[in-house]
N, C-alpha and C positions, 0 to 999 in steps of 0.2 A: 449405589443401588440404582439401577436406571428403571424410570417411572413411566417413559413415553418414548417410543420408539417405531419410524415409520422407513420406508424405501421408495424412491422414485429414482428409475433408470439410473439406478445404481449410485446414488445421491443417499445419506444418511442423517436424520435428525435425531438427538437423544436429548434426552432431558434428566437431568440429573441431578441432585439435593449434595451440596457438601455442608460435612459439618465443621463449622469454622471456631477453634478457639479464640483466635482473634477477635471474632465480632460476638463470639458467645451464642449463637445463635447457628440453623441451618438455612442456607442459600440455595433458590434452585439456578440452575444454570442451562442453559441448549449449547449444544455442539454440534455444527454442519458440518459433515464431510464430501468433499466433490465424488464424484466420478473417478476423477483420475485418483485418487487417494484407495478408492477398492481396486482399481484395475491395475494399479502398480502398486506390490503388496512393497517394495521397496522403497517408495516415492517417500521424499520428506517433504512438509509444505508449510509456507509462513503462515502464520496467524493472526485475524481481524479480531478485537473484542470490541466488542459491542455492548454500549451501558444504557440502560432503563430496557431490558428485555421484558419487564413485569408487562410490558405494552408490548405485545408480540412483535405487532407489525416492525417495530423497529429491526429486531433481529433477522425476519422474514425477509425486509425491504434491503439491507443488505446483502446476504446470501446469494438473492436474486441479482441482485446489480451485479455481481460480482461475475455469476455463470454469462453475462452478455457482454460484460467489458473485458474478461481472461479470455474468451472462450476457449479453441482448444490449447492453446499454448502454455499454459499457468491456470494454476488454482489455488487456491485461500482453504484453510480450516476454520470457521466462523463461530468465535464464541461468544453467547449472549448472556450478561452476568444480570439479573434480576435487584431492582431494590423495593421492596414490597412495603405497601404502608399497613402498619400498626397501632392506633392510638393507643392503645394501652401498654405500649414499649415505648412511646414516642420515637418510633422507626417510619422513615417517608426517604424517601430519595434522595431531598436535602438534607438530610444527616450525613449519608455516604458521599454526595456531590459537594458540598460548601465548608470551608476550612472554618475553622471558630470564628465570630465575629466579633470588634472590638469595637465598631459605632452602635450605639445605645438606640438608635433608632431602628437599625437591624434587629440590633436583641429582642427590640419590643416588636418586631414585625412575625420574627420567623419563632420566637418563643425556642419550645426544645427541639424544632426540629429542624437543627442545623447543625453544624460544626463537628461534622465527624468524618471529615473529607481523610488526616492522617492516619487513623485507625483503618479506614476503609482501603486506602493506600497499603496501607503494611498488609491488608487481606489477601489484594491484586498478587504484591512482590511476593508473598512468604507462603500462599498458599493456594491459591487457583493457579498462577502461572506454573508455580510446580507439578499441581494435580496434571493439568495440561500436556505440559510436556512430558510428565512419567507414561501419560495413558494415551498418549497419540504423538505418530512419528510427525515432529516439527521441527523447520527451521527456526535458529536465533531471531529473526526479523518480528517484529510485533507491530502491530498498527493498531491506535486506538482510535474508536470513532464515539462521538456524542453530542445530544442537541441540548439547545438551553444551557440546564445548571448541569448536565450530562458534557457538554463543551468546557464550560468551568471545570468541571474533574479534572480533564485530560489536559486543560491547558497548566492547572496547579502541577499535576503530576509531573509535566517539564520542566518546571521551577521546583519541587523540591525533591522529584527522584526521578533525573533524568535518563537512566541508564534502565528503566522498566520496558518503555519503546521507545519503537524507531520513526514513526511516523504518528502526526497526529491527525484527525479529519474532525474539527470543530467548528459544526453546525452552531451558526447564532448562539455563542456563548455571550454569558452573562457576568464581562467583566466592571460592570458599575455595582456590583453585589459588596455591601459593605461601606459603602462609601468608594468604590474604587479600589477595591482593596487589593486585586491581583496586579491591578497597573501598576502601583505602587510596588508590588514581587518583582513585576518584570523589571523595572524599572531597573532594580539591585542583581539584575541575573547578568553576570557576568561571561563569556565565552568561554572563561577556563571551567566554570561549572559544568560545561556539556565535552564528553570526550571525545563523541563519533556525531557525525553531522546528523542532523534531522530535516526530516522534510515534516514541513507543517502547513496545513490546509485553512482558512479562515474564513466564514461566509456570513455573513448578514443578510433578514430581511428587512420590512419594512416598522423595525423596533426605535420608532423615534416618539415624539410627543404629538406628533400630528395625527397620530392614529391612535392611541391612547395614552392616556397620563402613568400606566404602568410600566412602558419603556421609558423614561428620565432617566436619561444618561448613559443609554445600551450604545448608542451609536456613537456618540463622542468617546465611551470610553474602549469600542471597539477599533477607533480609528489613532487611538492615542499605544493600542498594544500594536499592530501592522507595523506606525512610525518605529517603534523600540524596535522591533524583530527585524526593518528593514534597515537598521543601520551598519554600516560596512563593517562594523567589528565583528559581526555575525555573521561574515560572508561565506568564510571558512565551516561553519557550524549547524547553520539555519536557513535551509531552504525553503523560503516563503511563497506561499501559493493565495492567492485572497480571490473572494468572489462578491459581487454586488448583485442581490437579488431586491432593493429595498422596492423598486421600480414594480416589480412582476410577480412579488411574495410575499405572504404574511410569515408568521413565527410555526402557523404549522405546517402550509403549504409550503415551506422551504426546503420541511427534510427529506424528500425525494430526490430534489435538483441538485441539493446540498451533497446528499449522499453518492449521488451519480457525479459528479464535477469533482467531489473529493477522492473517490476512488482512483478516475480517470487519471487525476494530477499526480497520484500518489502512484499510479501505474507507467507514468509517461518518465516521471521521475528516477523512478528505479529500474525499470524493465525495456525503456524505448529511451535511454540516455548512453552512446556510447561507454563513456569514460566509467561512470557508474555501473554499466553493465558488466565491464571488465572488471572493475575493481571486485563487485558483488560475488562474482562465481570465482574472482581468483581467490578470495577470501573463504570462502564455503567450503572451495578444495582443497586450500593448504590446510584447512580443519577436518579435512577424512570426512566432511558432512554430503557430500557429493562426488562422483568422479565424472571429468568434464569428457566427452569423445566428438568428434565429427560432426555425427551428427543433429548433438545439442547445439554447439555452439552456432551452426550454420542456422536453426532455428531463432537464435535470440536475434542473429543479422537481419533476421525474415521479420521477424517482430517490429523494428523497426523500418524497415522498406515497406511493409503494408502499411504503416501509416505513416506515410508520406514523407519519414525521414531518413532520405539517403544516405546523407554525410554522416548520421549516426552508423548508419549500417553499414558503409564502408570502414570505420574505424571498427568495428565489431569484428569484421569477416578479415581486415588483414592482423589484428588478434588471432582470431582462429587460425589462419596460413600459418601463423610464426608458431601456435602450438601445433600443429599438424600440416607439415608442408607435403605431408605425399599423398594428402586427402584429394582426389581432383576435382570432388562436386565443389570444393569449399571454391577454387579457381572461376568454376564454369557461376558460381551465384557472384563473385568479384565483379565477374565480365558483365553480369546482368545489372550491376550497381554503378558499372561504370558504363555503361547504356543508358540509363535512366538519364546520366547525370552531365550526357552527352559529350563524354569522353572517351571518343570511339579507338583511337588508336590504345589507349591503357585497355579498351573493353576487348580489342581483338588480341593484345599480349597474354590476357586472361584466359581467353578461350582457347586460345594456344595452347598454354601451360596444361590446361584441364586438358587437351589432349595427350599432350604428351605424358604427364604421369599416368594417365588411363593406359596408354599403349606399354608402358615400364611395367604396369601391372596384367597385361594382361593372361599371362601363365598362371596365374592367382586366380583368374575369376571364370566365372562358368560365361560360356562361350556368346551365350543369348542375350547375356546381361552386358557383356563388353560390346556386343554387335550394337545394341539398343543404346548405351551411355555416346558411345563414339558417333554414332550418328546423329545425335542430339547434340553435342556438342559441336560437330562438322557442321549443322543448320546454324547454330548461334555464331560460330564463326563468319560462314558463308555469309548472314545478314548484314553483320557490321560491317564487312570486307564494301557489302555492296552499299551500304552509307557510306564511305568513305569513298567510293569512286564518283556515286551520284552527288557528292558535297563538291569537287571538284569537274 
């Protein structure tokens, strides 16, 4: 049942209650779909899951930042999961996020308000994710974002159920919980437990005893986990990115900057790294989840190029040309990338190839379109040839 709905520039936000058999209660979730979801009715999107959405600003922050960071090229569905407080039912966010404590001091500190992480994880896996996949046009890629104990939870999910999420943005996680329980669990984590490579982002603020006693052990536990995940044995299984905001941010102000840099780290990893782009989209195409075409793969290459990653752009455009050798525009893009890299001879060859293939397609094209493209490609070639002449 939809309780709340509005749209802005074809973006939509819905609030829906899910009756959970696992949790034995109803849970409110928020779903954001970007304008691309409405504009292209066959388009499927990756999904970001945001925890602590009972504080609506977490959910709103994430879907807002995705619009700035992803721009026109790609977009995400964003799902916010609420963890409400109910004293009578011993329900709180910590019940959802924290695994069962074993340390007596921890048990005394949290009382009945912790220890339900396994149950909550079961809800995510067996009820929420299947619901979202059924109701919306989703791609398999799932990203989890959590702050504080929400970050503790998504880290716990990497250990306990690594197949649920593909990327983890953990902002100021509480790895000191229960005498470093998660540190101990990460120590036992084996690369064999992780089937596919995961992107993990971990950040921290000034959570240390210099600012408050409540942060005792946080910084040390954080560094221990980072060191464990940086071990070379995880090289092919975990792509780790970290940010230290201890000089500039506190536990609250770290949220917006952590979300920004976490999402950016994920986008750079997945959509602006040549080998990852190729693997990701080849897998989607092989599973009939998308249909690749020259315009699409050209866009993938330019996403790298526009973000000053020309070498990655060349990796992608060479893959694209191999897939679509008769697409003249791909050679023009290749020439532009070579020119940016000051590989002028290769740029000349690419621009000439674009003209040759365009000429072979002349009879199949509109005359004006053909003339316009030919003029454009000629100008590119003349420019690089002139550069070669001036060089000598």
